[in-house]
C-alpha positions as CSV (number, residue, x, y, z in Angstrom):
1,X,127.3,166.7,36.2
2,X,128.6,163.8,34.0
3,X,126.1,161.5,35.7
4,X,123.3,163.9,35.0
5,X,124.2,164.1,31.3
6,X,124.3,160.2,31.1
7,X,120.9,160.2,32.8
8,X,119.6,162.6,30.2
9,X,120.8,160.3,27.4
10,X,119.3,157.2,29.0
11,X,115.9,158.9,29.8
12,X,115.9,160.4,26.3
13,X,116.2,156.9,24.8
14,X,113.4,155.7,27.1
15,X,111.3,158.7,25.9
16,X,111.8,157.5,22.3
17,X,111.2,153.8,22.8
18,X,109.0,153.2,25.9
19,X,106.3,155.8,25.9
20,X,104.3,154.4,23.0
21,X,103.5,155.4,19.5
22,X,101.5,158.6,20.1
23,X,103.6,161.4,18.9
24,X,102.2,164.0,21.2
25,X,102.8,161.9,24.3
26,X,106.3,161.1,23.2
27,X,107.2,164.8,22.8
28,X,105.7,165.7,26.2
29,X,107.7,163.0,27.9
30,X,110.9,164.1,26.2
31,X,110.4,167.7,27.1
32,X,109.7,166.7,30.7
33,X,112.8,164.6,30.8
34,X,114.8,167.4,29.3
35,X,113.7,170.1,31.6
36,X,114.1,167.9,34.7
37,X,117.7,167.0,33.8
38,X,118.4,170.6,32.8
39,X,117.4,171.8,36.2
40,X,119.7,169.2,37.8
41,X,122.6,170.4,35.7
42,X,121.8,174.1,35.9
43,X,121.3,174.2,39.7
44,X,125.0,174.1,40.7
45,X,126.0,176.5,38.0
46,X,123.3,179.0,39.0
47,X,124.4,178.9,42.6
48,X,128.0,179.4,41.6
49,X,127.0,182.3,39.4
50,X,125.2,184.0,42.2
51,X,128.3,183.6,44.5
52,X,130.8,184.6,41.8
53,X,128.9,187.1,39.8
54,X,129.9,185.3,36.5
55,X,127.2,184.6,33.9
56,X,125.8,181.0,34.2
57,X,127.5,178.4,32.0
58,X,124.7,175.9,31.7
59,X,123.0,177.6,28.7
60,X,125.9,176.4,26.5
61,X,125.2,172.8,27.6
62,X,121.5,173.4,27.0
63,X,122.2,174.5,23.4
64,X,124.3,171.4,22.8
65,X,121.7,169.1,24.2
66,X,118.9,170.8,22.3
67,X,120.9,170.5,19.0
68,X,121.6,166.8,19.7
69,X,117.9,166.2,20.4
70,X,116.8,167.9,17.2
71,X,119.2,165.9,15.0
72,X,118.4,162.6,16.8
73,X,114.7,162.8,16.0
74,X,114.4,162.0,12.2
75,X,111.5,159.6,11.8
76,X,112.3,158.9,8.2
77,X,115.9,158.1,8.9
78,X,114.9,155.9,11.8
79,X,112.3,154.1,9.7
80,X,114.8,153.4,6.9
81,X,117.3,152.1,9.4
82,X,114.7,149.8,11.0
83,X,113.6,148.5,7.6
84,X,117.2,147.6,6.7
85,X,117.8,145.9,10.0
86,X,114.6,143.8,9.8
87,X,114.5,143.0,6.1
88,X,118.0,142.9,4.6
89,X,119.5,140.1,6.8
90,X,116.5,137.8,5.9
91,X,116.7,138.6,2.2
92,X,120.4,138.1,2.2
93,X,120.1,134.6,3.8
94,X,117.3,133.8,1.4
95,X,119.3,134.9,-1.6
96,X,122.3,132.9,-0.4
97,X,120.2,129.7,-0.3
98,X,118.6,130.6,-3.6
99,X,121.9,131.0,-5.3
100,X,123.5,127.9,-3.9
101,X,120.6,125.7,-5.0
102,X,120.8,127.3,-8.5
103,X,124.6,126.9,-9.1
104,X,125.6,123.9,-7.0
105,X,125.6,121.6,-10.0
106,X,128.9,123.4,-11.0
107,X,130.6,121.3,-8.4
108,X,129.1,117.9,-9.4
109,X,129.7,118.1,-13.1
110,X,132.5,115.4,-13.1
111,X,130.6,113.3,-10.5
112,X,127.4,113.2,-12.5
113,X,129.4,112.4,-15.6
114,X,131.0,109.4,-13.8
115,X,127.8,108.1,-12.0
116,X,125.2,109.0,-14.6
117,X,127.0,109.5,-17.9
118,X,125.9,113.1,-18.3
119,X,128.4,114.7,-20.7
120,X,129.6,118.3,-21.0
121,X,127.0,119.3,-23.6
122,X,124.1,117.7,-21.6
123,X,125.5,119.4,-18.4
124,X,125.6,122.8,-20.2
125,X,122.1,122.4,-21.6
126,X,120.6,121.3,-18.3
127,X,122.3,124.1,-16.5
128,X,120.8,126.6,-18.9
129,X,117.3,125.1,-18.9
130,X,116.9,126.4,-15.4
131,X,116.7,129.9,-16.9
132,X,114.2,129.0,-19.5
133,X,111.7,128.0,-16.8
134,X,112.8,131.1,-14.8
135,X,112.2,133.4,-17.7
136,X,108.8,132.0,-18.7
137,X,107.3,132.3,-15.3
138,X,109.0,135.4,-14.0
139,X,106.4,138.0,-14.9
140,X,103.3,135.8,-13.9
141,X,105.0,135.2,-10.6
142,X,105.4,138.9,-9.9
143,X,101.9,139.7,-10.9
144,X,100.7,137.1,-8.4
145,X,102.9,138.5,-5.8
146,X,101.1,141.9,-6.1
147,X,97.8,140.0,-5.7
148,X,98.7,137.8,-2.7
149,X,101.4,140.0,-1.0
150,X,105.2,139.6,-0.7
151,X,105.0,137.6,2.5
152,X,102.8,134.8,1.1
153,X,104.3,134.7,-2.3
154,X,108.0,134.8,-1.4
155,X,107.4,132.1,1.2
156,X,105.7,130.0,-1.5
157,X,108.7,130.5,-3.8
158,X,111.1,129.3,-1.1
159,X,109.1,126.2,-0.3
160,X,108.7,125.0,-3.9
161,X,112.3,125.7,-4.9
162,X,113.6,123.8,-1.8
163,X,111.5,120.8,-2.7
164,X,112.7,120.7,-6.3
165,X,116.3,121.4,-5.3
166,X,116.2,118.3,-2.9
167,X,114.6,116.2,-5.7
168,X,117.7,116.8,-7.8
169,X,119.3,114.1,-5.7
170,X,117.3,111.5,-7.6
171,X,118.0,112.3,-11.2
172,X,119.0,109.2,-13.2
173,X,119.7,110.3,-16.8
174,X,119.9,113.3,-19.1
175,X,116.1,113.7,-19.4
176,X,115.3,113.7,-15.7
177,X,118.2,116.2,-15.3
178,X,116.7,118.5,-17.9
179,X,113.2,118.3,-16.4
180,X,114.2,119.0,-12.8
181,X,116.5,121.9,-13.8
182,X,113.5,123.4,-15.8
183,X,111.2,122.9,-12.8
184,X,113.7,124.5,-10.4
185,X,113.7,127.6,-12.7
186,X,109.8,127.6,-12.6
187,X,109.9,127.3,-8.8
188,X,112.4,130.2,-8.3
189,X,110.8,132.5,-10.8
190,X,109.9,135.8,-9.2
191,X,112.2,135.8,-6.2
192,X,114.8,138.3,-7.3
193,X,112.5,140.9,-9.0
194,X,110.1,140.4,-6.1
195,X,112.7,141.5,-3.7
196,X,113.8,144.4,-5.9
197,X,110.1,145.5,-6.1
198,X,109.9,145.0,-2.3
199,X,112.7,147.6,-1.9
200,X,110.8,149.9,-4.3
201,X,107.8,149.8,-1.9
202,X,109.7,150.0,1.4
203,X,112.7,152.3,0.8
204,X,113.2,155.8,-0.7
205,X,115.1,156.0,-4.0
206,X,118.4,157.2,-2.5
207,X,118.5,154.2,-0.2
208,X,117.7,151.5,-2.7
209,X,121.1,151.4,-4.4
210,X,122.9,150.4,-1.2
211,X,120.2,148.0,-0.2
212,X,120.3,146.3,-3.6
213,X,124.1,146.1,-3.3
214,X,123.9,144.4,0.1
215,X,121.2,142.1,-1.3
216,X,123.2,141.2,-4.4
217,X,126.3,140.6,-2.3
218,X,124.4,137.5,-1.3
219,X,125.2,136.0,-4.6
220,X,128.9,136.7,-4.1
221,X,128.7,135.5,-0.5
222,X,126.9,132.4,-1.7
223,X,129.6,131.7,-4.2
224,X,132.2,132.2,-1.4
225,X,130.3,129.8,0.9
226,X,129.1,127.3,-1.7
227,X,132.6,126.0,-2.4
228,X,133.6,125.0,1.1
229,X,130.1,123.8,2.0
230,X,129.5,121.8,-1.2
231,X,133.0,120.4,-1.0
232,X,132.4,119.2,2.5
233,X,129.0,117.7,1.6
234,X,130.4,115.8,-1.3
235,X,132.4,113.7,1.1
236,X,129.2,112.4,2.9
237,X,128.3,108.7,2.3
238,X,125.5,106.6,3.6
239,X,122.1,105.0,2.9
240,X,123.4,104.0,-0.5
241,X,123.6,107.6,-1.7
242,X,126.5,109.3,-3.4
243,X,128.0,112.5,-1.9
244,X,126.4,114.7,-4.7
245,X,123.0,113.3,-3.7
246,X,123.5,114.2,-0.1
247,X,124.5,117.7,-1.2
248,X,121.3,118.3,-3.1
249,X,119.2,116.9,-0.2
250,X,120.8,118.9,2.6
251,X,120.9,122.2,0.7
252,X,117.3,121.8,-0.5
253,X,116.2,121.1,3.1
254,X,117.8,124.3,4.3
255,X,115.6,126.3,1.8
256,X,112.5,124.5,3.1
257,X,113.4,125.6,6.7
258,X,113.8,129.2,5.5
259,X,110.3,129.0,4.1
260,X,108.9,129.0,7.6
261,X,111.2,131.7,8.8
262,X,110.2,134.1,6.0
263,X,106.5,133.5,6.8
264,X,107.1,134.5,10.4
265,X,109.3,137.6,9.8
266,X,108.2,139.2,6.5
267,X,105.5,141.8,6.2
268,X,103.8,142.7,2.9
269,X,103.0,146.4,3.6
270,X,104.6,149.2,5.6
271,X,101.3,149.5,7.5
272,X,101.8,145.9,8.8
273,X,105.2,146.5,10.3
274,X,104.7,146.5,14.1
275,X,108.4,147.3,14.6
276,X,107.8,150.8,13.1
277,X,106.1,153.5,15.2
278,X,103.0,155.1,13.8
279,X,105.0,158.2,12.9
280,X,107.7,156.2,11.2
281,X,105.1,154.3,9.1
282,X,103.4,157.5,8.1
283,X,106.6,159.4,7.2
284,X,108.0,156.4,5.2
285,X,104.8,155.9,3.2
286,X,104.6,159.6,2.5
287,X,108.2,159.8,1.3
288,X,107.8,156.9,-1.1
289,X,104.4,158.2,-2.3
290,X,106.0,161.7,-3.0
291,X,108.7,160.1,-5.1
292,X,106.1,158.2,-7.1
293,X,104.2,161.5,-7.6
294,X,107.4,163.1,-8.8
295,X,108.0,160.3,-11.3
296,X,104.5,160.7,-12.6
297,X,105.0,164.5,-13.0
298,X,108.1,163.9,-15.1
299,X,106.6,161.1,-17.0
300,X,103.2,162.6,-17.7
301,X,100.1,160.4,-17.7
302,X,100.1,156.9,-16.4
303,X,100.9,154.5,-19.2
304,X,99.6,150.9,-19.5
305,X,102.1,148.2,-18.8
306,X,102.0,146.8,-22.3
307,X,102.9,150.2,-23.8
308,X,105.8,150.6,-21.4
309,X,107.1,147.2,-22.7
310,X,107.6,148.9,-26.1
311,X,109.7,151.6,-24.6
312,X,113.2,151.5,-26.1
313,X,114.6,152.2,-22.7
314,X,113.1,149.0,-21.4
315,X,114.5,147.0,-24.3
316,X,117.9,148.6,-23.6
317,X,117.7,147.6,-19.9
318,X,116.9,144.0,-21.0
319,X,120.0,143.9,-23.3
320,X,122.3,145.3,-20.6
321,X,121.2,142.8,-18.0
322,X,121.4,140.0,-20.5
323,X,125.1,140.9,-21.2
324,X,125.9,141.1,-17.5
325,X,124.2,137.7,-16.7
326,X,126.1,136.1,-19.6
327,X,129.4,136.7,-17.9
328,X,128.2,135.9,-14.4
329,X,126.8,132.5,-15.2
330,X,129.5,131.5,-17.6
331,X,132.0,132.0,-14.8
332,X,129.7,130.4,-12.2
333,X,129.0,127.1,-14.0
334,X,132.5,126.6,-15.5
335,X,134.9,128.0,-12.9
336,X,135.1,124.8,-10.9
337,X,135.9,122.9,-14.1
338,X,138.7,125.4,-14.8
339,X,140.1,125.1,-11.3
340,X,140.2,121.3,-11.6
341,X,142.5,121.7,-14.6
342,X,145.1,123.2,-12.2
343,X,145.6,119.5,-11.2
344,X,145.6,117.3,-8.1
345,X,142.9,119.1,-6.1
346,X,140.2,117.5,-3.9
347,X,136.6,118.6,-3.9
348,X,137.1,120.7,-0.8
349,X,140.2,122.4,-2.3
350,X,138.3,123.1,-5.5
351,X,135.6,124.7,-3.4
352,X,138.1,126.8,-1.5
353,X,139.7,128.1,-4.7
354,X,136.3,128.8,-6.2
355,X,135.5,131.1,-3.2
356,X,138.4,133.5,-3.9
357,X,137.1,135.5,-6.9
358,X,133.7,135.8,-5.3
359,X,135.2,137.1,-2.1
360,X,137.1,139.7,-4.0
361,X,133.9,140.6,-5.9
362,X,131.9,141.0,-2.8
363,X,134.3,143.7,-1.5
364,X,134.3,145.4,-4.9
365,X,130.5,145.5,-5.0
366,X,130.3,147.5,-1.8
367,X,133.1,149.8,-2.9
368,X,131.4,150.6,-6.2
369,X,128.1,151.2,-4.4
370,X,129.7,153.7,-2.1
371,X,131.4,155.5,-4.9
372,X,128.3,155.6,-7.1
373,X,126.3,157.0,-4.2
374,X,128.9,159.8,-3.7
375,X,129.4,160.6,-7.4
376,X,126.0,159.9,-8.8
377,X,126.6,159.2,-12.5
378,X,125.4,155.6,-12.3
379,X,125.8,154.9,-16.0
380,X,129.5,155.8,-15.8
381,X,130.2,153.5,-12.9
382,X,128.3,150.7,-14.7
383,X,130.5,151.2,-17.8
384,X,133.7,151.1,-15.7
385,X,132.7,147.9,-14.1
386,X,131.8,146.3,-17.5
387,X,135.2,147.4,-19.0
388,X,137.0,145.7,-16.0
389,X,135.0,142.5,-16.7
390,X,135.9,142.6,-20.4
391,X,139.6,143.0,-19.6
392,X,139.6,140.1,-17.3
393,X,137.7,137.9,-19.8
394,X,140.2,138.6,-22.6
395,X,143.1,137.9,-20.2
396,X,141.6,134.6,-19.2
397,X,142.2,133.1,-22.7
398,X,145.9,132.7,-22.0
399,X,145.7,128.9,-21.9
400,X,147.5,128.7,-18.6
401,X,145.0,127.5,-15.9
402,X,146.6,129.5,-13.1
403,X,146.8,132.8,-15.1
404,X,143.2,132.2,-16.4
405,X,142.1,131.8,-12.8
406,X,143.7,135.1,-11.8
407,X,142.1,136.8,-14.7
408,X,138.7,135.5,-13.8
409,X,139.2,136.9,-10.3
410,X,139.8,140.3,-11.9
411,X,136.8,139.9,-14.2
412,X,134.6,139.0,-11.3
413,X,135.2,142.5,-9.8
414,X,133.6,143.9,-12.9
415,X,130.6,141.7,-13.7
416,X,129.5,141.4,-10.1
417,X,129.8,145.1,-9.4
418,X,127.9,145.8,-12.7
419,X,125.0,143.6,-11.5
420,X,124.4,145.8,-8.5
421,X,125.1,149.1,-10.3
422,X,122.5,148.3,-12.9
423,X,119.3,148.0,-11.0
424,X,119.0,151.6,-9.6
425,X,118.8,152.8,-13.2
426,X,115.6,151.1,-14.2
427,X,114.2,151.6,-10.7
428,X,114.5,155.3,-11.1
429,X,113.0,155.2,-14.6
430,X,109.9,153.1,-14.0
431,X,106.5,154.1,-12.8
432,X,106.0,152.2,-9.5
433,X,102.5,151.0,-10.6
434,X,104.1,148.8,-13.4
435,X,107.6,148.4,-11.8
436,X,107.0,144.8,-10.6
437,X,106.0,143.5,-14.0
438,X,108.7,145.4,-15.9
439,X,111.5,144.5,-13.4
440,X,110.4,140.9,-13.8
441,X,110.6,141.2,-17.6
442,X,114.1,142.7,-17.4
443,X,115.2,140.0,-15.1
444,X,113.6,137.3,-17.2
445,X,115.3,138.4,-20.5
446,X,118.5,139.1,-18.7
447,X,118.6,135.7,-17.1
448,X,118.3,134.0,-20.4
449,X,122.1,134.8,-20.5
450,X,122.2,132.0,-17.9
451,X,120.8,129.7,-20.5
452,X,123.0,130.7,-23.5
453,X,126.3,130.9,-21.6
454,X,126.5,127.4,-20.0
455,X,124.8,125.7,-23.0
456,X,127.3,127.3,-25.4
457,X,130.3,126.6,-23.2
458,X,129.2,123.0,-22.8
459,X,128.9,122.6,-26.6
460,X,132.3,124.2,-27.2
461,X,133.9,122.0,-24.5
462,X,132.5,118.8,-25.9
463,X,133.1,119.5,-29.6
464,X,136.3,121.6,-29.6
465,X,137.9,120.8,-26.2
466,X,138.2,124.5,-25.4
467,X,136.0,127.4,-24.3
468,X,138.4,130.2,-25.5
469,X,136.0,131.4,-28.2
470,X,133.2,131.8,-25.7
471,X,135.5,133.9,-23.4
472,X,136.3,136.3,-26.3
473,X,132.6,136.6,-27.1
474,X,131.8,137.5,-23.5
475,X,134.5,140.2,-23.5
476,X,133.1,141.8,-26.6
477,X,129.6,141.7,-25.2
478,X,130.8,143.4,-22.0
479,X,132.4,146.2,-24.0
480,X,129.2,146.7,-26.1
481,X,127.2,146.8,-22.9
482,X,129.5,149.4,-21.4
483,X,128.9,151.7,-24.3
484,X,125.2,151.1,-24.4
485,X,124.9,151.9,-20.7
486,X,125.4,155.6,-21.5
487,X,122.2,155.6,-23.5
488,X,120.1,154.6,-20.5
489,X,118.1,157.1,-18.3
490,X,117.2,156.7,-14.7
491,X,114.5,159.4,-14.7
492,X,111.4,159.6,-16.9
493,X,111.2,162.4,-19.4
494,X,108.2,164.6,-20.1
495,X,105.3,163.1,-21.9
496,X,105.8,165.4,-24.9
497,X,109.2,163.8,-25.6
498,X,108.3,160.2,-24.9
499,X,109.3,157.7,-27.6
500,X,106.7,157.3,-30.3
501,X,105.5,153.8,-29.2
502,X,104.4,155.3,-25.9
503,X,102.5,158.2,-27.4
504,X,98.8,158.1,-28.1
505,X,96.2,156.7,-25.8
506,X,97.9,157.0,-22.5
507,X,95.6,157.5,-19.6
């Protein structure tokens, strides 16, 4: 009997995966398999029932198998699972490469100062100029992604950023450093909001929060990996190049290789996904379309994108993300310098210490995502995360390098969790037809925090010898953002109560 049950499970799997994409044929095959195995199981019981006069026992097993069969066949759940398996690992690796190329200069600050004479203020300004280029070209990049498709455009982004990242190996003074950092921002513009928009088009609303949390964990994972990797690469010598030059060349080359991988594996539309069955494609597209219809019903008529940009909610989203990014990039670019103050550490040891807060933050991001999915007051969880970040930032002003490092570890729990908790709020609020452009706008404005934080910290370090004032300012900004988060909405209201700038000639 056990063998028959095992055969049922095996043949049931074959019925799902080997018959083809025609729904009717698959159901017929599964029914045939079920009845054949049921007869094999039932036969001995029926014979025993005839001999003993007891009622047959196989109907109980039949009920169990029928129930299991019914729960196993959920095409939407199956489609979502396949999307996550095929897309998330690739996006995670792409984001890791993206983030390392963006922040690896944090490890070469002292090396470039020694070899090129680039001081703290120039380093801070150059670090921040990346985000100016990023912000200026974010929205145009995402508009072009809608025109050319995610596959082509995300591949283009990876290729150009890999080339510019590798070219960083050949900077020779402050000006060339500024130019290449700006161009790196231009090259990377559109990647992050492009992926967020991709999730909007491929996953139902309830699944996006976890997917974004996994995707954003790539930044924490990149921070964990970048320390040991960069520390190791800095020890390479040869061909007349310094270790920091080899670091830029190798890490940029890796992004160029990923460019080809993304072209082979990514699909722009659900209808192009050959790894989904016809039924799964239909159900997934219908589910996402139904959610969009519901948003339109709550939000009234479709509003032009430029009118949406006047929405106070959009401006609030921009401020919140700006505050979050301030803390993230202040820590990212200056944490290695803080660690060096602990004294007597090699490049590799600095990299290992640098990995600790991001490893803790990566676990915290997942925990917050699970909690917010269970208790769905997203704004409250966002506020909790920002308060944790503020407490850590205030504590990091102690003046003791070791205590400051421990406090930054605590703060990282908050600001990294906040970055993943934030995005489901505007995603739920936005009309899908303008989501790509508005998400790009939010990301552009928010990432300007990546300009102001390192530039300000560099100025403070060079002219005052301390970044304590900047840490206090970041803590205050996090508390203000925590309070402002409760003013956000993750669902559009009816048209008759839309903010005044959105009233009028909506069509």
